[in-house]
C-alpha positions in Angstrom: 93.1 103.6 120.1 95.3 103.9 117.5 96.4 101.2 115.3 100.3 99.7 115.3 102.3 97.6 112.9 105.0 95.9 115.0 107.5 93.1 113.8 107.7 89.5 115.6 111.3 88.2 114.7 111.6 84.8 113.9 114.3 82.0 112.7 116.9 83.7 111.3 115.6 86.5 108.8 111.5 85.9 108.6 109.3 89.2 110.2 106.0 88.0 111.0 104.0 91.3 111.1 101.3 92.3 114.1 98.6 94.6 113.4 97.1 95.7 116.6 94.9 98.2 118.5 96.7 97.4 121.9 94.1 94.9 122.6 93.4 92.8 119.3 96.1 91.6 117.0 95.9 90.0 113.5 99.0 88.1 112.4 100.8 87.7 108.8 102.7 84.9 107.7 103.1 83.3 111.1 105.5 80.3 110.5 106.2 79.6 113.9 103.6 79.8 116.7 105.8 79.8 120.1 107.5 83.2 118.7 104.0 84.7 118.2 102.7 83.2 121.5 105.7 84.8 123.5 105.2 88.4 121.6 101.6 88.1 122.3 101.7 87.1 125.8 104.6 89.7 126.2 101.9 92.5 125.5 99.0 91.3 127.1 97.5 91.0 123.5 94.6 88.6 121.7 94.9 87.0 119.0 91.9 87.2 116.5 92.8 86.3 113.2 95.6 85.3 110.5 96.5 86.4 106.9 98.7 84.2 105.0 100.3 85.4 101.5 101.6 82.2 100.5 101.9 78.5 101.1 105.5 78.5 101.9 106.1 76.8 105.3 107.9 79.8 107.1 104.6 81.5 106.5 102.6 78.8 107.4 104.1 76.5 109.9 102.0 78.2 113.1 98.6 78.2 112.0 97.6 74.8 113.2 99.3 75.3 116.7 97.9 78.8 116.9 94.3 78.2 116.3 94.7 75.2 118.9 95.5 78.1 121.4 93.7 80.6 120.4 90.3 79.2 119.4 89.1 78.6 115.9 89.8 82.3 114.3 89.5 82.6 110.8 92.4 82.3 108.4 92.9 84.6 105.4 94.6 83.3 102.3 95.3 82.9 98.6 92.8 81.1 97.0 95.0 79.8 94.7 97.5 78.0 97.0 96.7 75.0 99.3 97.0 77.1 103.0 96.6 74.8 106.0 93.9 75.6 108.4 92.7 78.4 105.7 88.8 79.2 106.9 88.2 82.3 104.1 90.2 81.8 100.3 90.7 85.2 99.1 91.5 86.4 95.0 92.5 89.3 93.5 89.7 92.3 94.2 88.6 90.7 97.7 88.3 93.1 100.9 89.0 92.0 104.7 88.6 94.2 107.7 90.8 92.8 110.7 91.3 94.8 113.9 89.2 97.6 112.0 91.3 98.0 109.2 90.1 97.2 105.8 92.9 95.7 103.3 92.5 95.1 99.6 93.8 91.9 98.3 96.0 92.1 95.7 97.5 89.0 93.7 101.0 89.3 93.5 102.1 86.1 91.5 106.0 85.5 90.7 107.6 84.1 94.1 104.7 81.8 94.0 102.1 81.2 92.1 99.3 82.3 93.8 100.9 85.1 96.2 98.7 87.7 97.5 99.7 90.9 99.2 97.5 92.6 101.5 97.0 96.7 100.8 95.7 98.8 103.7 95.3 102.7 103.5 99.2 103.5 103.8 100.7 100.5 104.2 101.1 97.0 102.3 101.8 93.6 103.5 103.9 91.8 100.8 105.1 88.8 101.8 108.0 87.4 99.8 107.4 89.4 96.6 109.3 92.6 97.5 112.0 93.2 100.0 114.5 96.4 100.5 116.7 96.6 97.4 115.4 93.5 95.9 112.5 90.9 95.2 111.3 87.2 96.0 113.0 84.4 94.2 110.7 82.9 91.3 109.8 79.5 92.9 106.4 79.0 90.9 106.0 81.9 88.8 107.5 83.6 85.8 109.8 86.6 85.2 106.9 88.4 83.8 104.5 87.7 86.5 107.1 89.0 89.1 108.0 92.2 86.7 103.8 92.7 86.8 103.8 92.4 90.4 106.6 94.6 91.1 105.1 97.3 88.8 101.6 97.3 90.8 103.6 97.6 94.0 106.2 100.5 92.4 102.5 102.4 91.8 101.7 102.6 95.3 101.8 105.8 96.8 105.2 107.0 97.9 104.0 107.2 101.5 102.9 103.8 101.5 104.9 101.6 104.2 105.9 98.4 102.9 106.3 95.5 105.5 108.2 92.0 103.4 108.6 88.8 105.4 112.3 88.5 105.6 115.5 91.0 106.4 117.5 90.3 103.1 118.6 93.9 102.7 122.2 93.8 103.4 122.8 90.8 101.2 120.7 92.6 98.4 122.7 95.4 98.5 126.1 93.3 98.3 124.5 91.6 95.5 123.8 95.0 93.9 127.3 96.2 94.6 128.8 93.1 92.7 126.6 93.3 89.9 126.5 97.1 89.3 129.4 98.4 91.8 129.8 101.5 89.9 126.5 102.8 90.0 125.8 105.5 92.5 122.3 105.2 92.6 
């Protein structure tokens, strides 16, 4: 079966991303268990893996409840951050296979000190590092780290689909217009 990537909207602007084959599903950054459980139940999917980009509560808040419901499924997350329930610590260059997809791990600090991204064959799950028309706030990282992380992501092939963890597009564009409104680009 063909692999699909679908959003699971949550809170006011979060996306938890589901990577699935129509039966088994991996979920990225599940900050809320109920949103994930409801979405999975509606589609008859089984949760088999949790992947986490960074430690903020809106990305990890649902992990314990999901593991209670679905069993001791693996939780992959950054080695440099405290991730609740993490079973596998990931660093730059590691690779994981989930729902038959091989994902490379990139360290992309800036938003947080240990933030990671999961890079697939033609897609990338970037958490809060990159958004449409913007990037994540610097909570723990430095501007230099964020610039380096964004540069790495910008070097991905043009056909790469980028999956960010929040919907900030309109507010990012409003900000861009407020600071550079005469720039047609």
